[in-house]
C-alpha positions as CSV (number, residue, x, y, z in Angstrom):
1,M,0.0,0.0,0.0
2,K,1.3,3.4,-0.9
3,P,1.7,5.8,2.1
4,T,0.1,9.2,2.3
5,L,2.0,12.5,2.9
6,F,0.3,14.7,5.5
7,V,1.4,18.4,5.1
8,L,1.1,20.8,8.0
9,A,0.1,24.0,6.3
10,A,-2.4,25.5,8.7
11,G,0.0,28.2,9.9
12,M,0.8,29.5,6.4
13,G,-1.8,32.2,6.1
14,S,-0.8,33.9,9.3
15,R,3.0,33.3,9.0
16,Y,3.4,34.5,5.5
17,G,0.7,37.2,5.6
18,G,-1.4,35.4,3.0
19,L,-0.8,32.9,0.2
20,K,0.3,35.6,-2.2
21,Q,3.5,35.7,-0.2
22,L,4.2,32.0,-0.4
23,D,7.7,32.6,-1.5
24,G,8.9,31.5,-4.9
25,V,12.5,30.5,-4.2
26,G,13.2,28.0,-7.0
27,P,14.6,28.8,-10.4
28,N,11.1,29.1,-11.9
29,G,9.4,30.5,-8.9
30,E,8.8,27.2,-7.1
31,T,7.9,27.2,-3.5
32,I,9.7,24.9,-1.0
33,M,6.5,22.9,-0.8
34,D,6.6,22.2,-4.5
35,Y,9.9,20.4,-3.9
36,S,8.4,18.3,-1.1
37,I,5.4,17.2,-3.2
38,F,7.7,16.4,-6.1
39,D,10.0,14.4,-3.9
40,A,7.1,12.6,-2.2
41,I,5.8,11.5,-5.6
42,R,9.1,10.0,-6.7
43,G,9.5,8.5,-3.2
44,G,6.4,6.4,-3.7
45,F,3.7,8.3,-1.9
46,G,0.2,7.8,-3.3
47,K,-1.8,10.7,-1.9
48,I,-1.3,14.2,-0.4
49,V,-3.4,15.5,2.5
50,F,-3.0,19.2,3.4
51,V,-4.3,20.6,6.7
52,I,-5.0,24.3,6.3
53,R,-7.2,27.0,7.8
54,K,-10.7,27.1,6.4
55,D,-10.5,30.9,5.7
56,F,-8.0,30.5,2.9
57,E,-9.3,27.3,1.3
58,E,-10.4,29.1,-1.9
59,D,-7.0,30.7,-2.5
60,F,-5.2,27.5,-1.5
61,R,-7.1,25.3,-3.9
62,K,-6.7,27.8,-6.8
63,K,-3.0,28.7,-6.3
64,I,-1.5,25.6,-4.7
65,I,-3.6,22.4,-5.2
66,S,-4.3,23.1,-8.9
67,K,-0.6,22.5,-9.6
68,Y,-0.6,19.0,-8.1
69,E,-4.0,17.6,-8.9
70,N,-3.0,16.0,-12.3
71,H,0.1,14.3,-10.6
72,I,-1.3,12.8,-7.4
73,P,-4.6,12.6,-5.5
74,V,-5.0,15.5,-3.1
75,E,-7.3,16.1,-0.1
76,V,-7.8,19.0,2.3
77,V,-8.7,19.0,5.9
78,F,-9.1,22.0,8.3
79,Q,-7.6,23.0,11.6
80,S,-9.4,25.5,13.8
81,I,-9.0,26.3,17.5
82,D,-12.7,25.4,18.2
83,K,-12.3,21.8,16.9
84,L,-12.2,20.2,20.4
85,P,-13.4,16.9,21.9
86,E,-16.9,16.8,23.4
87,G,-17.2,18.6,26.7
88,F,-14.5,21.2,25.9
89,T,-15.1,24.8,24.7
90,C,-12.4,27.0,23.4
91,P,-11.7,29.9,25.8
92,A,-12.4,33.4,24.3
93,E,-8.8,34.5,24.9
94,R,-7.3,31.6,22.9
95,T,-5.9,32.9,19.5
96,K,-3.1,30.4,19.0
97,P,-3.6,27.0,17.2
98,W,-3.5,24.0,19.5
99,G,-0.2,22.7,18.0
100,T,1.1,20.2,15.5
101,N,-0.5,17.1,17.0
102,H,-3.9,18.7,17.0
103,A,-3.3,19.4,13.3
104,V,-2.4,15.8,12.7
105,L,-5.7,14.8,14.4
106,M,-7.6,16.6,11.6
107,G,-6.5,13.9,9.2
108,K,-8.2,11.0,11.1
109,D,-11.2,10.7,8.8
110,V,-9.3,10.7,5.5
111,I,-6.2,8.7,6.2
112,R,-6.5,4.9,6.5
113,E,-2.9,3.9,5.5
114,P,0.6,4.6,6.9
115,F,1.4,8.3,6.6
116,A,4.3,10.7,6.9
117,V,4.0,14.2,8.5
118,I,6.0,17.2,7.3
119,N,6.0,21.0,7.7
120,A,4.9,22.9,4.6
121,D,7.8,25.4,4.7
122,D,10.8,23.1,5.2
123,F,13.0,21.7,2.5
124,Y,13.7,18.0,3.4
125,G,15.4,16.7,0.3
126,R,15.0,13.7,-2.1
127,D,16.7,11.1,0.1
128,S,14.6,11.8,3.2
129,F,11.4,11.1,1.2
130,A,12.9,8.0,-0.3
131,V,13.9,6.7,3.1
132,I,10.6,7.3,4.9
133,G,8.5,6.3,1.8
134,K,10.4,2.9,1.8
135,Y,9.9,2.3,5.5
136,L,6.2,3.1,5.4
137,S,5.4,1.1,2.2
138,E,7.2,-2.0,3.6
139,L,5.2,-2.1,6.8
140,P,3.1,-5.3,7.0
141,E,-0.7,-4.9,6.4
142,G,-2.4,-3.7,9.6
143,A,0.9,-2.8,11.3
144,K,0.5,-0.9,14.6
145,N,2.7,0.9,17.1
146,T,5.8,0.8,14.8
147,Y,6.5,4.4,13.9
148,C,9.5,6.2,12.5
149,M,11.1,9.6,12.3
150,V,13.7,10.9,9.8
151,G,16.7,11.8,11.9
152,F,18.6,14.5,10.0
153,R,22.3,14.8,10.8
154,V,22.6,18.0,12.8
155,G,25.5,19.3,10.7
156,N,23.1,19.2,7.7
157,T,20.5,21.5,9.3
158,L,22.4,24.6,10.5
159,S,21.9,28.2,9.4
160,D,24.8,30.5,8.3
161,S,22.9,33.4,9.9
162,G,22.7,32.5,13.5
163,T,21.8,29.8,16.1
164,V,19.0,27.3,15.5
165,A,16.7,25.3,17.7
166,R,16.7,21.5,17.2
167,G,15.4,18.4,19.0
168,I,18.5,16.3,19.6
169,C,17.6,12.6,19.5
170,S,19.0,9.7,21.5
171,T,18.5,6.1,20.3
172,D,19.0,2.6,21.7
173,E,20.9,-0.2,20.0
174,H,18.0,-0.9,17.6
175,R,18.0,2.8,16.5
176,H,14.7,3.3,18.3
177,L,14.1,6.7,19.7
178,T,14.6,7.0,23.5
179,T,14.5,10.8,24.0
180,V,14.2,14.1,22.1
181,V,15.8,17.0,24.0
182,E,15.0,20.5,22.6
183,R,18.2,22.6,22.4
184,T,17.3,26.2,21.5
185,E,20.8,27.5,20.6
186,I,22.9,25.3,18.2
187,M,25.6,26.6,15.9
188,R,29.0,25.7,14.5
189,I,31.9,27.1,16.7
190,N,35.4,26.7,15.4
191,G,34.2,24.0,13.1
192,V,32.4,22.0,15.8
193,V,28.6,21.7,16.1
194,S,27.8,22.9,19.6
195,Y,24.7,23.7,21.7
196,K,24.3,25.9,24.8
197,D,23.4,23.9,27.8
198,E,21.4,24.8,30.9
199,N,24.4,26.5,32.5
200,G,25.2,28.6,29.4
201,E,28.1,26.4,28.5
202,W,28.8,25.4,24.9
203,V,28.8,21.6,24.4
204,G,30.2,20.0,21.2
205,I,28.4,17.2,19.5
206,E,29.1,15.0,16.4
207,D,28.0,16.3,13.0
208,N,26.0,13.2,12.4
209,T,24.0,13.4,15.7
210,P,20.3,12.9,14.6
211,V,17.9,15.7,15.1
212,S,14.1,15.9,14.6
213,M,12.9,18.2,11.8
214,N,9.3,17.2,12.2
215,M,9.3,14.5,9.6
216,W,7.4,11.6,11.2
217,G,6.0,8.3,10.0
218,F,2.9,6.8,11.7
219,T,0.2,4.2,11.1
220,P,-3.5,5.1,11.6
221,D,-3.7,3.7,15.1
222,Y,-1.8,6.9,16.1
223,F,-5.0,8.9,15.7
224,K,-6.8,7.1,18.6
225,Y,-3.9,7.6,20.9
226,S,-3.8,11.3,20.0
227,E,-7.5,11.7,20.5
228,D,-7.4,10.1,24.0
229,Y,-4.3,12.1,25.1
230,F,-5.7,15.4,23.8
231,V,-8.5,15.1,26.4
232,D,-5.9,14.7,29.1
233,F,-3.9,17.6,27.7
234,L,-6.9,19.9,27.6
235,K,-7.9,19.0,31.2
236,E,-4.5,20.5,32.3
237,N,-4.1,23.2,29.7
238,I,-7.4,24.5,28.5
239,D,-6.9,27.8,30.4
240,K,-3.3,28.3,29.2
241,P,-3.5,30.5,26.1
242,K,-0.1,29.5,24.8
243,A,-0.1,25.8,25.6
244,E,0.3,23.6,22.4
245,Y,-0.2,19.9,21.8
246,Y,3.0,19.0,19.9
247,I,3.8,15.8,18.2
248,P,6.8,15.1,20.4
249,L,4.5,15.2,23.5
250,M,2.5,12.3,22.2
251,V,5.5,10.4,20.9
252,N,7.4,10.7,24.2
253,K,4.3,9.4,26.1
254,L,4.0,6.4,23.8
255,I,7.7,5.6,24.0
256,N,7.9,6.1,27.8
257,E,5.0,3.8,28.5
258,G,6.3,1.2,26.0
259,T,3.2,1.4,23.8
260,A,5.1,2.2,20.6
261,T,8.6,2.3,19.0
262,V,9.9,5.0,16.8
263,E,12.7,4.0,14.5
264,V,15.1,6.8,13.7
265,L,15.9,6.7,10.0
266,D,19.2,8.2,8.8
267,T,19.3,10.4,5.7
268,T,22.0,12.1,3.7
269,S,19.6,14.9,2.8
270,R,20.5,18.5,3.8
271,W,17.6,20.2,5.5
272,F,17.1,23.9,4.9
273,G,14.5,26.6,5.4
274,V,14.2,30.3,5.9
275,T,14.9,30.6,9.7
276,Y,16.1,34.2,9.3
277,A,15.4,36.7,6.5
278,A,19.1,36.5,5.7
279,D,18.7,32.8,4.9
280,R,16.5,33.4,1.8
281,Q,19.2,34.1,-0.7
282,G,21.1,31.0,0.5
283,V,17.9,28.9,-0.1
284,V,17.6,30.4,-3.6
285,D,21.2,29.5,-4.4
286,K,21.0,26.0,-3.0
287,L,17.8,25.2,-5.1
288,K,19.5,26.6,-8.2
289,A,22.5,24.4,-7.6
290,L,20.3,21.4,-7.2
291,A,18.5,22.2,-10.5
292,D,21.8,22.8,-12.3
293,S,23.2,19.5,-11.1
294,G,20.1,17.6,-12.4
295,E,18.8,16.6,-9.0
296,Y,15.5,18.4,-10.0
297,P,14.1,19.1,-13.5
298,S,13.9,22.8,-14.6
299,K,10.1,22.6,-14.2
300,L,8.6,20.5,-11.4
301,F,4.9,20.7,-12.2
């Protein structure tokens, strides 16, 4: 069975100030998302599901989905802050979305097969889609509780413009994820990738240390766990206007209680994105170099 790609795009309208500013960074005005969809198709994915905000559905369908429809089946689901379990009402002061795992929950009625989750505005690279596509497509029929995550090598995810935040992953002897520790300041110092610890000291780590860039692989049983745990999350956090239900919260719970395993998949892909405004030209240059080398055709869609 071909896996589905689930694209988290609900934050796009607010973050970019509207779809008209979905930045064309490729040689022919391609967005970063265009490259992800292209790589997913050649990585063996059979369907794309976007989670967006309802208020820009028309624009999104016209400007974004119309490009992909002749290449792969596409569905759209909607995230809104008032989509809550029975018995909960969204507080009036809440303006922030409920987080990435709430967004994932929006796909439960349209996804029946193994699926990968990505951010809409990150460049993940061809190899990462090939790696996660292979893992998901080779799962036995009806597989449960065997998830995965693409662990990017931290040295392949840095910005030339400043520090970055990354979830640094630890694994056991089976390459199963044991912990993800968020480090908010990571950069290369004198050639060594380093993060600032709790005491303000810089700690060096290996270039190939895996980090999470929000590229996860799940089977559909993940939705039920997420629904159940969201109720617990809301009981504790409904009145906290900035609390968010992140994917790592759910994943850590399932790992810690021994319910599921998450295999960390290695990739040679270099992640990049526009963390700082100054990063934009570097992204343009990298995409041009990839097109010039033949890694991507001059026209994707």
